C-alpha positions in Angstrom: -59.9 35.6 57.1 -57.0 38.5 55.8 -53.8 38.9 57.5 -54.0 42.2 57.8 -57.5 42.3 59.5 -56.3 42.3 62.6 -53.2 45.1 62.0 -53.9 47.6 63.5 -49.9 49.5 63.7 -51.0 53.1 62.9 -48.1 54.1 60.2 -45.5 57.1 60.3 -46.7 58.2 56.3 -49.9 60.1 56.8 -51.8 62.3 54.2 -52.2 65.3 56.4 -48.3 66.7 55.1 -46.8 70.5 56.1 -47.2 70.3 59.4 -45.3 68.4 62.0 -46.7 65.9 63.8 -48.0 66.6 67.7 -46.8 63.4 69.4 -43.2 63.1 68.0 -41.9 66.7 66.3 -41.1 64.5 62.9 -42.3 65.6 59.4 -45.2 63.4 57.9 -45.4 62.7 54.2 -46.8 63.8 51.5 -47.5 61.1 48.6 -49.2 62.6 44.8 -49.7 62.8 41.5 -48.4 66.2 41.6 -45.2 65.2 42.6 -41.7 64.6 40.9 -43.0 61.3 39.6 -40.5 60.7 36.6 -41.0 57.6 34.2 -38.8 53.5 35.9 -36.4 52.0 33.9 -38.0 47.9 33.7 -37.3 45.7 32.3 -40.4 44.2 29.9 -39.0 40.4 29.2 -38.7 40.1 33.0 -40.5 36.9 33.6 -42.3 37.7 36.6 -43.6 33.9 36.9 -40.6 32.5 37.7 -40.6 29.7 40.8 -40.4 31.9 44.2 -39.6 29.0 46.4 -35.9 29.9 47.2 -36.7 33.6 46.6 -35.1 35.4 49.4 -33.1 38.7 50.2 -29.6 38.4 51.8 -29.2 40.5 54.5 -27.5 43.1 53.8 -25.0 46.4 55.6 -26.3 48.7 57.1 -25.6 51.8 55.6 -25.8 55.6 56.3 -24.3 58.9 55.5 -23.9 61.8 57.9 -23.4 65.2 55.7 -22.0 68.4 57.3 -21.7 72.2 55.7 -18.4 72.2 58.3 -15.8 70.0 58.7 -16.6 67.4 61.0 -16.0 66.8 64.7 -17.6 64.0 67.0 -16.9 64.2 70.5 -16.2 60.7 71.4 -17.6 60.4 74.8 -21.2 62.0 74.0 -22.0 58.8 71.6 -20.4 56.3 74.1 -22.3 57.4 76.2 -25.4 57.5 75.1 -25.5 53.9 73.9 -23.5 52.2 77.3 -27.3 54.1 77.5 -28.7 51.9 75.1 -26.9 49.2 74.4 -24.8 48.3 78.0 -22.0 47.5 77.0 -19.1 49.5 74.9 -16.0 49.8 73.3 -14.7 51.9 70.7 -10.9 51.6 69.1 -9.7 53.5 66.3 -7.4 54.3 63.3 -6.6 56.9 61.4 -9.7 56.7 59.3 -12.1 54.9 61.6 -13.9 54.3 64.6 -14.8 51.2 65.8 -18.2 50.7 68.0 -17.8 47.1 69.8 -21.2 46.0 71.7 -20.4 44.2 73.9 -23.8 42.6 75.4 -24.6 42.0 72.0 -22.8 38.7 70.6 -23.7 35.3 68.9 -21.4 32.0 68.6 -20.9 30.6 65.3 -19.5 27.4 65.2 -18.6 27.9 68.6 -16.3 31.7 68.0 -17.8 34.9 69.1 -19.3 37.3 67.3 -19.7 40.7 69.0 -21.7 43.4 67.4 -19.8 46.1 66.1 -20.6 49.2 64.3 -18.4 51.5 62.1 -18.1 55.7 61.5 -15.7 55.6 58.7 -13.3 58.9 57.5 -12.6 59.4 54.0 -9.1 61.1 53.2 -10.6 64.4 52.3 -14.2 63.8 54.2 -15.9 65.5 51.3 -18.9 64.4 50.0 -19.3 62.5 47.1 -22.8 61.6 45.1 -25.9 61.6 46.4 -28.5 59.0 44.7 -31.3 61.2 42.4 -33.5 59.0 43.6 -32.9 60.4 47.4 -34.4 64.0 45.9 -36.9 62.8 43.8 -38.5 60.6 46.3 -37.9 61.9 49.8 -42.2 62.7 51.1 -41.4 63.8 53.6 -38.6 67.0 54.0 -39.1 69.0 51.1 -36.3 70.8 53.1 -34.3 67.8 52.3 -32.5 69.0 48.8 -31.2 72.3 49.7 -30.0 71.6 52.6 -27.7 68.9 51.2 -26.8 70.6 48.1 -25.8 73.2 50.9 -22.8 70.1 52.9 -19.5 69.7 51.7 -18.8 66.8 54.2 -19.6 63.8 55.3 -18.6 60.1 57.4 -20.1 57.0 56.7 -21.6 54.5 59.1 -22.7 50.9 58.6 -22.9 47.6 60.7 -20.9 44.3 60.1 -21.7 40.1 60.3 -25.3 41.1 58.9 -26.2 38.0 58.1 -25.4 36.6 62.0 -27.5 38.8 63.8 -31.1 38.8 64.3 -32.4 41.9 62.3 -34.7 43.8 64.2 -31.4 43.8 66.9 -29.6 44.8 64.2 -32.3 47.7 63.4 -32.6 48.9 66.9 -28.9 49.1 66.9 -28.4 50.8 63.7 -30.4 54.1 64.7 -29.5 53.5 68.3 -25.7 54.2 66.9 -26.5 57.2 64.2 -27.9 59.0 67.1 -25.0 58.0 68.7 -23.6 59.6 66.5 -25.0 62.7 65.4 -25.6 64.0 69.1 -22.2 64.0 69.2 -21.1 65.0 65.9 -24.5 67.5 65.0 -24.6 67.4 60.5 -27.2 69.2 58.7 -28.6 65.5 57.4 -28.8 62.2 57.1 -28.4 60.0 54.3 -29.9 56.9 54.8 -28.3 54.3 51.8 -30.1 51.1 52.5 -33.7 53.7 52.4 -32.4 55.6 49.3 -33.8 58.8 51.7 -32.7 61.6 53.5 -32.9 62.8 56.7 -33.5 65.3 59.0 -30.8 64.9 62.2 -33.6 65.8 64.9 -35.9 63.3 63.3 -34.3 60.2 64.1 -33.4 61.2 67.3 -37.6 61.2 68.2 -37.5 58.0 66.1 -34.7 56.7 68.6 -37.2 57.9 71.5 -40.3 56.2 69.8 -38.6 53.5 68.4 -41.5 51.0 68.8 -43.8 52.6 67.3 -41.3 54.6 64.5 -38.1 51.6 63.5 -38.8 51.3 59.8 -38.4 55.8 59.3 -34.6 55.7 59.4 -35.0 52.3 57.5 -37.3 52.4 54.6 -38.7 54.5 52.2 -41.6 54.4 50.3 -41.4 55.2 46.2 -43.3 56.1 43.4 -42.7 55.6 39.5 -44.1 55.7 36.4 -44.5 53.0 34.3 -45.2 53.0 30.4 -47.5 50.2 29.3 -49.0 51.4 25.4 -50.4 54.3 25.2 -51.2 54.5 29.1 -49.0 54.6 32.2 -49.2 53.1 35.1 -48.1 54.1 38.6 -46.0 51.6 41.0 -45.5 51.9 44.6 -43.5 50.0 46.3 -40.9 50.2 49.5 -37.1 50.0 49.6 -35.1 49.4 53.3 -36.4 46.2 54.3 -34.5 43.4 51.6 -30.3 44.6 53.6 -33.0 43.6 56.3 -33.5 40.3 54.9 -36.8 40.5 54.7 -38.6 41.7 51.1 -40.0 44.9 50.1 -43.5 45.5 49.3 -44.8 46.0 45.9 -48.1 47.7 44.1 -49.3 48.5 40.5 -51.8 51.3 39.8 -53.5 53.4 37.7 -56.8 54.9 40.0 -55.9 54.6 43.4 -55.1 57.6 45.8 -51.3 57.6 46.3 -51.9 59.7 50.1 -54.3 56.8 51.0 -52.1 53.7 50.0 -48.9 54.4 51.1 -50.4 54.3 54.9 -52.0 51.0 53.9 -48.2 49.9 51.9 -46.8 51.3 55.5 -49.2 49.1 57.8 -47.5 45.9 55.0 -44.1 46.7 55.8 -45.1 46.8 60.0 -46.7 44.0 59.2 -43.6 41.8 57.7 -41.3 43.4 60.5 -43.3 42.5 63.5 -44.5 39.3 62.8 -41.2 38.2 59.9 -41.8 36.7 56.1 -45.2 35.2 56.8 -46.7 36.3 54.4 -47.3 33.5 51.6 -48.2 33.2 46.9 -52.4 33.5 47.2 -52.8 35.0 50.7 -54.9 37.9 51.6 -54.7 41.3 52.3 -57.2 45.0 53.2 -57.5 46.3 50.7 -57.6 50.6 50.7 -61.7 50.7 50.7 -63.7 48.6 53.1 -63.9 44.9 52.4 -61.4 45.5 49.6 -59.6 42.0 49.4 -56.0 42.6 47.9 -53.8 38.9 46.7 -50.3 38.7 47.3 -47.6 37.1 45.5 -44.0 36.7 46.0 -41.9 37.5 43.8 -38.8 39.5 42.3 -39.2 43.4 41.5 -39.9 45.6 39.1 -38.1 47.8 39.3 -34.9 48.6 40.1 -32.5 47.4 43.0 -34.0 44.0 41.8 -35.3 41.7 44.9 -37.4 39.9 46.9 -40.7 41.8 46.8 -44.6 40.6 48.3 -46.2 42.0 44.6 -49.9 43.5 45.5 -52.5 42.5 43.0 -55.6 44.8 43.7 
């Protein structure tokens, strides 16, 4: 039986697009080849058949930027009040350029040393906005106004978690989303730039995700991308996820020519949620449901076709 035969989670990404989701108020994503798909740089000499026995994605720090039109200020009382409701015992310390939030109920012992989960707000010296990767504008399917609003912003603050290797990935994901929501409520940014997902998010959208965190948790943490890849006289399309790798999980990747991107994106989202829910359990040669009823696709663990280089589950259709 295919691994996903029993898996019915509804994905974040839907085909219908211009209206907001009636259940949570968030914008739905539209994936279409008529959108701004652009050519990807691919290493034609990369050996995709390398031994994958020891391929893993090492967890990385989760980071996001909050972007503002006006110089921001953070009401720390609002932030702490929200975090104590969602995360329990929280304390705050500060320096000239940082705010350090310690989540004292979330800890782990490593070699008899207690490590407490922490998240940091970093202020740059002048607070001015730094460069945003072009991919964040080109691959932002769910929020049409993202580029226009981002281009109006002048200031930023950087949010991050700490000790990514020590804590369970689901614990980190929930905590970091709660942390972002708290700082959003305390400072009213115009844009959230999820760096690991290379994605621009409307702040209220992220707040709504926090309310529906069990069903929508990957929206602030991952993105689905589309790229054209030249193959001789014809082009193919690569669709992948980005962001699961920061949690230490494999991303999803598929290369195709004649599939419907909108339907495929919904299926890729389901694969991503499967990996998030159950972990890195899909083995080489196992099958998943395709987008045509009864059609099974095979899985191949390998390094990604596209940058950033990371470990993926490549779907063979």
